[in-house]
C-alpha positions as CSV (number, residue, x, y, z in Angstrom):
1,M,22.5,223.4,28.6
2,A,18.7,224.0,28.5
3,P,16.9,225.7,25.5
4,V,16.9,229.4,25.5
5,Q,13.3,231.0,25.8
6,G,12.2,233.8,24.2
7,D,11.9,235.1,20.6
8,K,12.7,238.9,21.2
9,P,15.8,240.3,19.8
10,V,18.5,240.3,22.3
11,P,21.8,242.3,22.3
12,K,24.9,240.8,21.7
13,L,27.8,241.3,24.2
14,E,31.1,242.6,22.7
15,V,34.5,242.7,24.0
16,G,34.7,245.0,27.2
17,A,30.9,244.6,27.8
18,S,29.7,244.4,31.3
19,L,26.4,243.8,33.3
20,R,25.6,245.9,36.3
21,L,23.7,244.0,39.0
22,L,21.3,246.3,41.1
23,P,19.1,245.8,44.3
24,D,15.5,246.2,43.5
25,S,14.3,245.5,46.9
26,E,15.0,246.8,50.8
27,H,16.4,243.1,51.2
28,A,18.7,242.9,47.8
29,K,20.4,246.2,49.4
30,G,22.1,244.1,51.6
31,I,23.4,242.1,49.3
32,V,24.6,244.3,46.6
33,P,25.5,248.0,47.0
34,E,23.2,250.8,46.2
35,G,25.3,251.6,42.9
36,G,25.4,248.1,41.9
37,L,27.8,245.1,41.1
38,V,30.0,245.4,37.8
39,I,30.1,241.8,36.4
40,K,32.7,241.5,33.6
41,R,33.3,237.6,33.6
42,F,31.4,235.0,32.7
43,P,29.8,232.8,33.9
44,F,29.4,234.6,37.0
45,N,27.7,232.2,39.5
46,V,25.0,233.3,42.5
47,G,23.8,231.2,44.8
48,R,23.2,230.6,48.8
49,K,26.3,231.1,51.3
50,S,27.5,227.6,52.2
51,R,30.2,226.0,53.5
52,D,29.9,222.9,51.1
53,P,33.6,223.1,49.5
54,L,31.7,222.0,46.2
55,T,29.6,225.1,45.9
56,R,31.5,227.9,43.7
57,N,30.0,231.2,43.8
58,D,31.2,234.3,42.8
59,L,28.1,236.3,44.8
60,S,27.0,234.1,47.8
61,I,23.7,235.3,49.3
62,A,22.7,234.8,53.2
63,D,19.7,233.0,53.3
64,E,17.9,231.2,56.4
65,K,15.0,228.6,56.5
66,P,12.7,228.6,54.8
67,Y,15.3,228.8,52.3
68,T,14.4,230.8,48.7
69,V,17.9,231.0,47.6
70,S,19.7,227.5,46.5
71,R,23.4,226.7,46.9
72,D,23.5,226.8,43.2
73,H,20.9,229.2,42.3
74,F,21.8,230.6,38.9
75,A,24.3,232.1,36.4
76,F,25.1,235.2,34.1
77,D,26.6,233.6,31.3
78,C,27.5,234.1,27.9
79,R,26.9,232.1,24.8
80,Q,27.7,233.1,20.8
81,G,27.4,236.8,22.0
82,E,24.2,236.3,24.0
83,I,24.0,237.1,27.5
84,L,21.8,234.5,29.6
85,V,20.7,233.8,32.7
86,R,20.8,230.1,33.5
87,D,19.2,228.3,36.3
88,R,22.0,225.7,37.9
89,G,19.8,223.5,39.7
90,S,17.6,225.9,42.1
91,Y,14.8,224.4,43.7
92,L,12.4,226.9,43.4
93,G,14.0,228.5,40.2
94,L,13.9,232.4,39.3
95,Q,11.7,234.9,37.1
96,V,13.7,237.1,34.7
97,N,11.5,239.7,33.2
98,G,8.4,237.8,34.4
99,E,9.5,234.2,33.1
100,H,9.8,231.8,35.3
101,I,12.7,229.6,34.6
102,G,14.2,226.6,36.4
103,G,12.7,224.7,39.5
104,D,10.5,222.4,38.3
105,R,10.1,224.1,34.8
106,E,11.5,222.5,31.7
107,N,13.2,225.7,30.5
108,G,16.5,226.8,32.4
109,A,17.6,229.4,30.6
110,I,16.7,232.9,29.0
111,A,18.6,235.8,27.0
112,L,18.5,239.2,28.9
113,E,17.0,241.8,26.9
114,A,18.5,245.3,26.0
115,G,18.0,247.7,28.7
116,E,16.9,246.9,32.1
117,N,16.0,243.3,33.3
118,L,14.2,242.2,36.6
119,I,15.2,238.9,38.3
120,V,13.3,237.9,41.0
121,L,14.7,234.7,42.8
122,G,12.0,232.5,43.9
123,N,8.3,233.2,43.6
124,N,6.7,236.5,43.4
125,E,6.7,237.5,47.1
126,S,10.4,236.9,47.3
127,A,12.7,239.7,48.9
128,Y,15.2,238.8,46.5
129,R,15.1,241.2,43.5
130,F,17.5,242.6,41.5
131,K,17.8,244.6,38.2
132,V,20.3,243.9,35.9
133,E,21.5,246.4,33.2
134,I,23.8,245.8,30.3
135,E,26.4,248.5,30.4
136,A,28.9,248.9,27.6
137,P,29.5,248.3,23.6
138,V,26.7,246.5,22.5
139,A,26.2,245.2,18.7
140,G,23.3,245.8,17.1
C-alpha cells in the first residue's frame, strides 16, 4: 500500500461509524442522491461502469470518452482506525482536499480530515466532484 500523505490529525473510525458521499457538482447529482450515499463497509470501491468481469466496484460511474474516471479509480478504506482515500491505479488520479494523489504521482493514499472533505476525480476542471462527511462516533 502506498504511503499516506499529510501530517494533520485525522479522526479515528469507531465501530458503527460511516461516511456520507454527497454530490458537489451538478454532474455528481446524477451519480449519488442529493441526500448522499452512506458508506458503512470498507473498502468501498469506486470506478467507471464497465462490462469487464474483473472490475469490482461498489459505486460504478457512467463516463464517456475522453474518460475522466478509470475502471478502478479509488477506494474509501480504513487502516488502523484511519479513514483513507486510496487510488486504485487510475490514470488521472484524484484530488482530496486539494492534494493530488494517484495517477503519475508517487503518493497513492491520503487520510480524510474530520468534518467535510472534497474529492475531485481527475483535474480541477472535472465535473466529478464530491463531498465526504464522516458521520458517526469518532474517537479523539
